[in-house]
C-alpha positions in Angstrom: 0.0 0.0 0.0 1.4 3.4 -1.0 0.6 6.4 1.1 0.3 9.9 -0.2 3.2 12.2 0.2 3.0 15.1 2.6 1.6 18.2 1.0 3.8 21.3 1.5 2.0 23.8 3.8 2.7 27.5 3.5 4.8 28.7 6.4 4.0 31.7 8.6 7.6 32.7 8.6 8.2 35.7 6.4 10.9 38.1 5.4 10.3 41.6 6.8 13.2 43.8 5.7 16.8 43.9 4.6 19.6 43.7 7.3 23.3 43.7 7.6 25.1 41.6 10.2 28.4 42.8 11.7 30.6 39.7 12.0 32.7 40.8 15.0 29.8 41.8 17.2 26.9 39.7 15.9 24.7 42.8 15.9 22.5 43.4 12.9 21.1 46.6 11.4 17.7 46.5 9.6 16.6 48.8 6.9 15.0 49.2 3.5 18.0 48.5 1.3 21.4 47.0 1.9 23.5 49.9 0.5 21.7 52.3 2.8 22.4 50.1 5.8 26.1 49.8 4.8 26.4 53.6 4.6 24.8 53.9 8.1 27.2 51.3 9.6 30.2 53.0 7.9 29.4 56.4 9.5 28.4 54.9 12.9 31.8 53.2 13.0 33.8 56.3 12.5 34.4 55.7 8.8 35.6 52.2 9.3 33.9 49.4 7.3 33.6 46.3 9.5 33.3 42.8 7.9 29.6 42.2 7.3 27.1 39.8 5.9 24.0 40.9 3.9 20.8 39.3 4.8 17.2 39.9 6.0 15.2 40.0 9.2 12.4 37.4 9.6 9.0 37.9 11.0 10.3 36.2 14.2 13.1 38.8 14.5 16.0 36.6 13.4 18.8 37.5 11.0 19.1 35.2 8.0 21.6 35.3 5.1 20.4 36.0 1.5 20.2 32.4 0.5 18.1 31.4 3.5 15.9 34.5 3.0 15.4 33.4 -0.6 14.1 29.9 0.5 11.8 31.5 3.1 10.4 34.1 0.6 9.8 31.4 -2.0 8.2 29.0 0.5 5.8 31.5 1.9 4.9 33.0 -1.5 6.4 36.4 -1.0 8.3 36.0 -4.3 7.7 33.7 -7.2 11.3 33.6 -8.4 14.8 34.5 -7.3 16.8 36.3 -10.0 20.2 35.1 -8.9 19.9 31.9 -6.8 23.7 31.9 -6.1 23.4 35.4 -4.5 20.0 34.8 -2.8 17.2 37.3 -2.2 17.8 41.0 -2.9 15.8 43.8 -1.3 14.5 44.8 -4.7 12.8 41.4 -5.1 10.6 41.9 -2.1 
C-alpha cells in the first residue's frame, strides 16, 4: 500500500526587511536597502567598514543570510522567483 506524500504547507515565517550583520559583534542593522544600511554602519563606526554579511530579518526577529531568505520568501509565497539563486534574495525582489 502506497501512502500519499505530505503536501507542503505554507509557512507563517516571512521576510520583513533587509539587514546587515556585523561579523565581529553579531549585531545586525535592519533597513529598506542593503546599500543604505552599509552607509549607516560605515558612518556609525567612524568611517571604518567592518566585515559584514548581507541578509534579512524574519517575522520572528532573526537575521538570515540572502540564500536562507530566498528559501523562506519562496516557500511562503512572498516571491515567485529568485533572479540570482547563487546570491540569494535581494531587497529589490521583495
